[in-house]
VEXBAZA-564115 format. One record per residue (C-alpha): residue number from 1; x, y negated, z. Coordinates in Angstrom, 3 decimals, always signed. Example, Ala and Ser with C-alpha at 12.3 -4.5 7.8 and 13.67 -1.06 7.14 Angstrom:
<sites>
  num        c1        c2        c3
    1   +12.300    +4.500    +7.800
    2   +13.670    +1.060    +7.140
</sites>
This chain:
<sites>
  num        c1        c2        c3
    1   -35.824    -4.260   -30.709
    2   -36.402    -0.622   -31.900
    3   -35.307    +1.562   -28.778
    4   -32.598    +3.996   -29.652
    5   -33.522    +7.508   -28.639
    6   -31.931   +10.665   -27.174
    7   -31.385   +13.951   -29.383
    8   -32.527   +17.097   -27.792
    9   -33.488   +20.334   -29.662
   10   -33.128   +18.694   -32.872
   11   -35.452   +15.880   -32.073
   12   -35.298   +12.145   -31.606
   13   -37.018   +11.423   -28.243
   14   -37.400    +8.946   -25.665
   15   -36.917    +9.315   -22.105
   16   -39.282   +11.560   -20.296
   17   -39.933    +8.404   -17.877
   18   -40.130    +5.953   -20.547
   19   -37.309    +3.935   -19.026
   20   -34.923    +2.044   -21.154
   21   -31.722    +0.149   -20.861
   22   -30.542    -2.981   -22.262
   23   -26.778    -2.611   -23.909
   24   -24.660    -5.860   -23.495
   25   -21.893    -7.276   -25.602
   26   -19.138    -7.803   -23.165
   27   -17.782   -10.729   -25.148
   28   -21.068   -12.909   -24.696
   29   -23.597   -10.771   -22.646
   30   -25.957   -10.748   -25.443
   31   -28.329    -7.769   -25.686
   32   -27.108    -5.785   -28.587
   33   -29.304    -2.757   -28.284
   34   -32.105    -1.097   -26.115
   35   -31.774    +2.387   -25.319
   36   -33.681    +5.102   -23.879
   37   -32.341    +5.546   -20.159
   38   -32.871    +9.530   -19.392
   39   -32.531   +11.208   -16.039
   40   -32.492   +14.543   -14.509
   41   -35.589   +15.682   -16.266
   42   -34.005   +14.976   -19.536
   43   -30.808   +16.727   -18.920
   44   -33.018   +19.780   -17.843
   45   -34.683   +19.631   -20.939
   46   -31.607   +19.417   -23.015
   47   -29.819   +22.312   -20.980
   48   -32.913   +24.609   -21.634
   49   -32.510   +23.922   -25.393
   50   -28.829   +24.499   -25.361
   51   -29.317   +27.594   -23.268
   52   -31.742   +29.109   -25.941
   53   -29.815   +28.021   -29.003
   54   -26.702   +29.962   -27.243
   55   -28.522   +33.029   -25.889
   56   -31.348   +33.497   -28.917
   57   -29.439   +31.356   -31.741
   58   -27.429   +32.203   -34.417
   59   -24.479   +29.614   -33.817
   60   -22.482   +31.728   -31.599
   61   -22.253   +34.542   -34.094
   62   -22.012   +32.164   -37.203
   63   -18.503   +33.093   -38.808
   64   -15.821   +30.410   -37.738
   65   -15.475   +29.605   -41.270
   66   -19.110   +28.212   -41.749
   67   -18.795   +26.496   -38.320
   68   -15.435   +24.891   -39.729
   69   -17.295   +23.810   -42.753
   70   -19.876   +21.904   -40.884
   71   -17.452   +20.297   -38.715
   72   -15.315   +19.220   -41.280
   73   -18.547   +17.629   -42.970
   74   -18.885   +15.589   -39.863
   75   -15.261   +14.428   -40.369
   76   -16.102   +13.229   -43.919
   77   -19.209   +11.554   -42.687
   78   -17.365    +9.818   -39.970
   79   -14.941    +8.664   -42.936
   80   -18.004    +7.595   -45.211
   81   -19.363    +5.357   -42.146
   82   -16.081    +4.320   -40.689
   83   -16.958    +0.377   -40.863
   84   -20.385    +1.006   -39.042
   85   -18.848    +2.925   -36.375
   86   -16.112    +0.740   -35.732
   87   -18.411    -2.337   -35.308
   88   -20.454    -0.661   -33.148
   89   -17.881    +0.434   -30.883
   90   -16.307    -3.112   -31.100
   91   -19.888    -4.489   -30.110
   92   -20.365    -1.970   -27.437
   93   -16.658    -2.313   -25.593
   94   -15.301    -5.776   -26.812
   95   -12.225    -4.107   -28.278
   96   -10.974    -5.640   -31.587
   97   -12.292    -4.279   -34.695
   98    -8.916    -3.329   -35.778
   99    -8.681    -1.143   -32.797
  100   -11.901    +0.235   -33.572
  101   -10.965    +1.003   -36.978
  102    -7.913    +2.998   -36.024
  103    -9.914    +4.777   -33.570
  104   -12.245    +6.039   -36.323
  105    -9.258    +7.441   -38.423
  106    -8.258    +9.299   -35.257
  107   -11.739   +10.745   -34.648
  108   -12.065   +12.056   -38.022
  109    -8.699   +13.559   -37.727
  110    -9.576   +15.076   -34.458
  111   -12.950   +17.043   -36.184
  112   -10.767   +17.889   -39.244
  113    -8.046   +19.424   -37.322
  114   -10.458   +21.674   -35.211
  115   -12.152   +22.762   -38.618
  116    -8.818   +23.887   -39.781
  117    -7.973   +25.647   -36.718
  118   -11.396   +27.243   -36.118
  119   -10.634   +30.897   -37.952
  120    -6.958   +31.038   -37.102
  121    -7.042   +33.202   -34.171
  122    -8.562   +36.762   -35.081
  123    -7.912   +38.450   -31.766
  124    -4.710   +40.534   -30.657
  125    -4.184   +44.254   -30.847
  126    -2.251   +45.254   -27.758
  127    -0.493   +48.521   -27.085
  128    -2.458   +50.763   -25.140
  129    -0.838   +53.355   -22.606
  130    -3.658   +55.768   -23.241
  131    -3.820   +58.110   -26.038
  132    -6.287   +58.035   -28.763
  133    -7.519   +54.375   -27.797
  134    -7.478   +50.927   -28.999
  135    -6.785   +47.888   -26.839
  136    -7.690   +44.374   -28.229
  137    -8.024   +40.873   -26.852
  138   -10.667   +38.438   -28.347
  139   -11.811   +35.038   -27.793
  140   -15.531   +34.067   -27.541
  141   -17.329   +30.863   -26.589
  142   -17.729   +29.698   -23.144
  143   -21.729   +29.294   -23.467
  144   -23.620   +26.013   -22.709
  145   -21.162   +23.177   -22.275
  146   -21.847   +19.974   -20.387
  147   -19.669   +16.866   -21.552
  148   -19.418   +13.572   -20.061
  149   -17.578   +10.888   -21.824
  150   -16.027    +7.510   -20.332
  151   -16.814    +3.903   -21.600
  152   -13.372    +2.756   -22.769
  153   -12.932    +4.807   -25.928
  154   -16.494    +6.348   -26.220
  155   -16.537    +8.165   -29.485
  156   -12.654    +9.076   -29.428
  157   -13.015   +10.863   -25.916
  158   -16.525   +12.307   -27.509
  159   -14.792   +13.941   -30.089
  160   -11.750   +15.508   -28.288
  161   -14.935   +17.478   -26.755
  162   -17.584   +17.745   -29.287
  163   -15.157   +19.233   -32.082
  164   -13.784   +22.167   -30.246
  165   -17.006   +23.019   -28.545
  166   -18.637   +23.225   -31.832
  167   -15.915   +25.172   -33.902
  168   -15.741   +27.809   -31.208
  169   -19.445   +28.617   -30.999
  170   -20.538   +26.904   -28.124
  171   -23.796   +24.699   -27.327
  172   -23.723   +21.461   -25.673
  173   -25.051   +18.324   -23.995
  174   -22.982   +15.233   -23.996
  175   -23.760   +12.285   -21.865
  176   -22.064    +8.949   -22.890
  177   -21.395    +6.377   -20.449
  178   -24.782    +4.646   -20.087
  179   -23.252    +1.084   -20.679
  180   -21.627    +2.350   -24.235
  181   -23.991    +4.691   -25.840
  182   -24.232    +3.227   -29.276
  183   -21.413    +5.368   -31.260
  184   -22.720    +8.542   -29.655
  185   -25.987    +7.917   -31.103
  186   -24.510    +7.232   -34.395
  187   -22.544   +10.338   -34.430
  188   -25.399   +12.329   -33.521
  189   -27.142   +11.093   -36.476
  190   -24.297   +12.503   -38.546
  191   -24.121   +15.804   -36.573
  192   -28.053   +16.097   -37.662
  193   -27.029   +15.413   -41.509
  194   -24.052   +17.732   -41.249
  195   -26.457   +20.696   -40.740
  196   -25.571   +21.786   -37.075
  197   -28.762   +23.776   -35.931
  198   -31.178   +22.347   -33.490
  199   -30.579   +23.108   -29.922
  200   -26.755   +23.620   -30.433
  201   -25.726   +19.571   -29.842
  202   -27.977   +17.494   -27.604
  203   -27.241   +13.957   -26.497
  204   -28.928   +12.785   -23.189
  205   -28.567    +9.001   -22.274
  206   -28.573    +7.756   -18.781
  207   -26.552    +7.417   -15.477
  208   -24.041    +9.516   -14.090
  209   -25.944   +10.034   -10.691
  210   -28.917   +11.618   -12.649
  211   -28.150   +12.820   -15.804
  212   -24.381   +13.637   -15.062
  213   -25.224   +15.207   -11.806
  214   -27.667   +17.555   -13.086
  215   -25.271   +18.757   -15.905
  216   -22.666   +19.154   -13.257
  217   -24.442   +21.298   -10.975
  218   -27.153   +23.236   -13.021
  219   -26.717   +27.018   -12.970
  220   -27.353   +27.329   -16.759
  221   -24.318   +25.041   -17.845
  222   -21.115   +27.403   -18.213
  223   -18.630   +24.518   -18.223
  224   -18.506   +21.018   -17.404
  225   -15.886   +18.594   -18.979
  226   -15.521   +15.160   -17.636
  227   -13.107   +12.160   -18.502
  228   -13.320    +9.340   -16.099
  229   -12.501    +8.349   -12.497
  230   -10.970   +10.321    -9.659
  231   -13.697    +9.895    -7.125
  232   -16.408   +10.936    -9.618
  233   -14.218   +13.799   -10.871
  234   -14.065   +15.339    -7.164
  235   -17.594   +15.045    -6.991
  236   -18.242   +16.908   -10.313
  237   -15.785   +19.609    -9.179
  238   -17.796   +20.074    -5.869
  239   -20.999   +20.277    -7.986
  240   -19.414   +22.759   -10.474
  241   -18.776   +24.959    -7.735
  242   -22.391   +25.846    -7.279
  243   -22.115   +28.278    -9.932
  244   -18.260   +28.574   -10.462
  245   -18.473   +26.969   -13.836
  246   -15.384   +26.161   -15.754
  247   -14.428   +22.655   -15.334
  248   -11.947   +20.541   -17.284
  249   -11.271   +17.192   -15.747
  250    -9.358   +14.041   -17.170
  251    -9.228   +11.495   -14.391
  252    -6.903    +8.922   -15.286
  253    -3.200    +7.783   -14.359
  254    -0.953    +4.990   -13.107
  255    +1.694    +5.552   -15.596
  256    +5.328    +4.524   -15.354
  257    +7.237    +2.827   -17.945
  258   +11.057    +3.368   -17.187
  259   +13.482    +1.066   -18.921
  260   +17.057    +1.570   -18.514
  261   +19.662    -1.058   -19.085
  262   +20.942    +0.386   -22.352
  263   +17.698    +0.499   -24.006
  264   +16.653    -1.391   -27.189
  265   +15.036    -4.194   -25.222
  266   +13.492    -5.797   -28.100
  267   +11.697    -2.553   -28.862
  268   +11.011    -1.884   -25.403
  269    +9.321    -5.283   -24.695
  270    +7.432    -4.857   -27.671
  271    +6.049    -1.376   -26.656
  272    +5.686    -2.539   -23.078
  273    +3.129    -5.184   -24.303
  274    +1.229    -2.474   -26.600
  275    +1.222    +0.246   -23.692
  276    -0.993    -2.195   -21.343
  277    -2.665    -4.835   -23.451
  278    -4.446    -2.995   -25.924
  279    -8.151    -2.792   -25.215
  280    -7.310    -5.197   -21.983
  281    -5.556    -2.053   -20.298
  282    -8.574    +0.138   -20.184
  283    -6.820    +2.840   -21.168
  284    -5.838    +5.985   -18.829
  285    -2.527    +6.078   -20.275
  286    -1.735    +2.392   -19.990
  287    +2.062    +1.941   -19.100
  288    +1.026    -0.391   -16.067
  289    +3.954    +0.423   -13.992
  290    +7.201    -1.084   -15.416
  291   +10.139    +0.250   -13.441
  292   +13.183    -1.727   -14.671
  293   +17.204    -1.369   -14.258
  294   +18.095    -4.021   -11.733
  295   +20.938    -5.173   -14.021
  296   +18.528    -6.357   -16.636
  297   +15.243    -7.013   -14.634
  298   +15.399   -10.786   -14.900
  299   +16.181   -10.863   -18.466
  300   +13.398    -8.288   -19.249
  301   +10.590    -9.964   -17.279
  302   +11.336   -13.370   -18.521
  303   +11.250   -12.046   -22.240
  304    +8.042   -10.090   -21.422
  305    +6.454   -12.991   -19.880
  306    +6.852   -15.189   -22.591
  307    +5.564   -12.798   -25.047
  308    +2.411   -12.222   -22.710
  309    +1.657   -15.936   -22.538
  310    +1.327   -16.058   -26.503
  311    -1.499   -13.190   -26.452
  312    -4.861   -14.373   -27.744
  313    -7.907   -13.626   -26.059
  314   -11.318   -13.651   -27.867
  315   -13.943   -12.051   -29.991
  316   -12.955    -8.717   -31.138
  317   -14.253    -9.547   -34.436
  318   -12.024   -12.412   -35.239
  319    -8.952   -11.017   -36.943
  320    -6.550   -13.459   -34.853
  321    -7.822   -12.039   -31.255
  322    -5.204    -9.706   -29.826
  323    -7.253    -8.926   -26.765
  324   -10.836    -8.679   -25.871
  325   -12.850    -8.638   -22.757
  326   -13.002    -6.365   -19.798
  327   -16.162    -3.987   -20.164
  328   -18.307    -5.436   -17.344
  329   -18.852    -8.302   -14.918
  330   -18.467    -5.472   -12.065
  331   -15.173    -4.367   -13.581
  332   -13.871    -7.602   -14.167
  333   -14.324    -8.216   -10.315
  334   -12.906    -5.244    -9.507
  335    -9.415    -6.085   -11.313
  336    -9.556    -9.504    -9.517
  337    -9.921    -7.769    -6.466
  338    -6.752    -5.565    -7.374
  339    -4.471    -8.465    -8.163
  340    -5.693   -10.522    -5.151
  341    -4.873    -7.552    -2.660
  342    -1.425    -7.409    -4.674
  343    -0.539   -10.657    -3.873
  344    -1.589   -10.375    -0.227
  345    +0.832    -7.327    -0.102
  346    +3.827    -9.527    -1.243
  347    +3.461    -9.234    -5.292
  348    +4.211   -12.465    -7.258
  349    +2.290   -13.600   -10.131
  350    +4.745   -14.029   -13.053
  351    +1.891   -14.809   -15.336
  352    -1.748   -14.708   -15.619
  353    -3.698   -13.439   -12.542
  354    -7.006   -15.147   -13.153
  355    -9.763   -15.980   -15.715
  356    -8.957   -17.992   -18.462
  357    -9.889   -21.489   -18.403
  358   -10.974   -21.988   -21.769
  359   -14.577   -22.661   -22.312
  360   -15.197   -20.565   -25.193
  361   -14.516   -17.497   -23.273
  362   -16.646   -18.556   -20.224
  363   -19.501   -16.032   -21.296
  364   -17.569   -13.079   -21.743
  365   -15.751   -10.890   -18.976
  366   -12.225   -11.956   -19.735
  367    -9.261   -11.552   -17.484
  368    -5.840   -13.328   -18.527
  369    -2.913   -10.782   -19.107
  370    -1.039   -10.483   -16.205
  371    +2.284    -9.405   -14.744
  372    +3.077    -8.881   -11.337
  373    +6.570    -8.851    -9.555
  374    +8.409    -8.023    -6.405
  375    +6.406    -4.846    -6.416
  376    +7.180    -1.593    -4.315
  377    +5.518    +1.621    -4.263
  378    +4.128    +1.309    -0.832
  379    +1.989    -1.508    -2.261
  380    -1.779    -0.223    -3.167
  381    -1.326    -2.598    -6.442
  382    +1.489    -0.011    -7.544
  383    -0.502    +3.204    -6.524
  384    -4.106    +2.072    -7.494
  385    -5.438    +2.345   -11.130
  386    -6.585    -1.052   -12.042
  387    -7.767    -0.167   -15.073
  388    -7.255    -3.661   -16.587
  389    -4.354    -5.922   -18.230
  390    -2.110    -5.780   -15.110
  391    +1.331    -4.837   -15.267
  392    +3.338    -4.428   -11.981
  393    +7.039    -4.236   -12.072
  394    +9.672    -2.388    -9.867
  395   +13.453    -2.355    -9.639
  396   +15.972    +0.645    -9.641
  397   +19.657    +1.107    -9.400
  398   +20.381    +4.491   -10.253
  399   +18.856    +7.343   -12.597
  400   +17.953    +9.311    -9.382
  401   +15.820    +6.378    -7.798
  402   +14.134    +5.605   -11.404
  403   +12.875    +9.219   -11.459
  404   +11.942    +9.069    -7.659
  405    +9.866    +5.780    -8.272
  406    +8.260    +7.214   -11.407
  407    +7.000   +10.335    -9.533
  408    +6.039    +8.559    -6.645
  409    +2.054    +8.674    -7.204
  410    -0.990   +10.750    -6.918
  411    -1.217   +10.905   -10.488
  412    +0.585   +12.620   -13.200
  413    -0.806   +11.763   -16.600
  414    +1.841    +9.986   -18.701
  415    +4.872    +8.234   -18.649
  416    +7.604    +6.701   -20.505
  417   +11.796    +6.472   -20.685
  418   +13.627    +3.766   -22.773
  419   +17.471    +4.593   -23.152
  420   +19.850    +5.002   -26.120
  421   +21.273    +8.111   -24.152
  422   +19.513   +11.001   -25.348
  423   +21.145   +13.275   -22.786
  424   +19.869   +11.082   -20.029
  425   +16.449   +10.703   -21.548
  426   +16.034   +14.628   -21.795
  427   +17.155   +14.891   -18.173
  428   +14.857   +12.326   -16.908
  429   +11.907   +13.756   -18.859
  430   +12.759   +17.182   -17.468
  431   +11.862   +15.834   -13.776
  432    +8.981   +13.547   -14.485
  433    +6.002   +15.244   -13.305
  434    +3.669   +14.064   -16.118
  435    +1.423   +15.863   -18.842
  436    +2.934   +13.592   -21.566
  437    +6.357   +11.711   -21.488
  438    +7.428    +9.568   -24.322
  439   +11.124    +8.834   -24.912
  440   +11.696    +5.518   -26.739
  441    +7.753    +5.002   -27.384
  442    +4.780    +4.759   -25.430
  443    +0.933    +5.875   -25.922
  444    +1.650    +7.934   -28.939
  445    -0.974   +10.881   -29.157
  446    -2.128   +13.114   -32.120
  447    -4.539   +15.980   -32.357
  448    -1.984   +18.854   -32.375
  449    -0.544   +18.025   -28.955
  450    -2.122   +19.062   -25.756
  451    -3.289   +16.066   -23.559
  452    -3.964   +16.064   -19.846
  453    -2.061   +15.437   -16.281
  454    -0.386   +16.907   -13.470
  455    -1.598   +16.279    -9.883
  456    -4.747   +14.312    -9.369
  457    -4.782   +13.320   -13.094
  458    -6.957   +16.190   -13.741
  459    -7.551   +19.860   -14.422
  460    -6.710   +21.467   -17.928
  461    -6.017   +20.039   -21.256
  462    -7.632   +18.480   -24.363
  463    -6.416   +18.519   -27.942
  464    -4.048   +20.773   -29.497
  465    -4.746   +24.739   -29.133
  466    -5.236   +24.306   -25.594
  467    -7.959   +22.129   -25.988
  468    -9.779   +24.701   -28.301
  469    -8.980   +27.337   -25.583
  470   -10.888   +25.148   -22.744
  471   -14.151   +26.248   -24.682
  472   -13.418   +29.997   -25.036
  473   -13.447   +32.867   -22.805
  474   -10.978   +35.864   -23.085
  475   -12.121   +39.280   -23.461
  476   -10.360   +42.591   -23.383
  477   -11.930   +45.409   -25.102
  478   -10.839   +49.100   -24.817
  479   -12.120   +51.843   -26.884
  480   -11.521   +55.382   -25.948
  481   -11.506   +57.237   -29.325
  482   -11.921   +60.564   -27.944
  483   -13.761   +60.518   -24.792
  484   -13.518   +63.702   -22.452
  485   -15.213   +64.725   -19.353
  486   -12.803   +64.436   -16.544
  487   -14.494   +66.849   -14.124
  488   -13.632   +65.008   -11.173
  489   -16.690   +65.659    -9.018
</sites>
């Protein structure tokens, strides 16, 4: 099996150490690829290339319209190779092929959105109080950007970072999760084909404690963008303080889905399933905390349970599969421990709560779709992010109690409210401390709207105009048109 390589300074290279890593299909544990396994030395090499490309190269000074043409070409190439990319993503993550196809459409859309946005901000002239002067504000690229992406949505998360960084004139080094690098490797083939100059975009493969740590702490990296777990995010934040580099952190969530008695229950149940069981709950915005009005609790839970029992687990390449495996044995054990602890704390398993008995699924990292009832906010099962196919159910009696429960978390990424009373809905979302709140829907996003969280869900925003600004510095330029000697001294 050929070794898939890193992309540094316009060249496909093996790891300096010569080390490699097997990439495993989570459905059956087969080795699907062998990739270079880099370390801090590889990061250092890529940082040097990106630094030179930014400081000495043409990319930062290339007109925004020209950079936009290249980024748009990347989008077109993604459309061309959509099926290959989708298959690689499903092999790598275990998600269904249909989900991966949707992802590829979204990813092309992200590149296209930022290509269209690239030349829309020409700066701002501001009124100067000084006679015979001009004062203006301009946006410039940050510089060398380190980017670290997660394993759950590898290429989608990469697009949120790559596209705005490129169109704004930055250079970059991106590190995918070491267990899901395949679509990153493919997208860099497309980046090379699109005409991005050498050194501008670099791909380093390897673990976070070497490759990622070097990107986070290195003095020649001007910004670090990370999507992943909260503890790793805190470590990156500390490392970034060594040279006070800009940081952008998206650190997950424990997202409430509030169901009022006057909601359209059929739709709310349907979307509650979609909010959690897509990609086996391995979604930072998954609506894993259902907070339901007491008067409809039993009816809602019974109906949801019956639907969950019908979810078909299997190979993501099987058209009848509705939910694939978890990403790894390690993560599967984490979800098991999470549920076991919840049971000890007093939660009741309404459905699921174990690995499947089906012999055809024994080689994969599968966990049954699970609902835990009798949950309260003082339980770790409610407070901690399981990142798996597990729903916890809490009850409320009043609107005030519902909002209090929804906000009772260290996280603040997203949430949902279900009611036919629009005034009540708007009143609730105004009080919910989250970066995104949906009314009568869940897990809807698009490139035009910013994405990020309150509290410990992170710092900064991706997507939308704010996602572009993450990769820009703001400069004020004052021009004295008639300089005169002041004769103060």
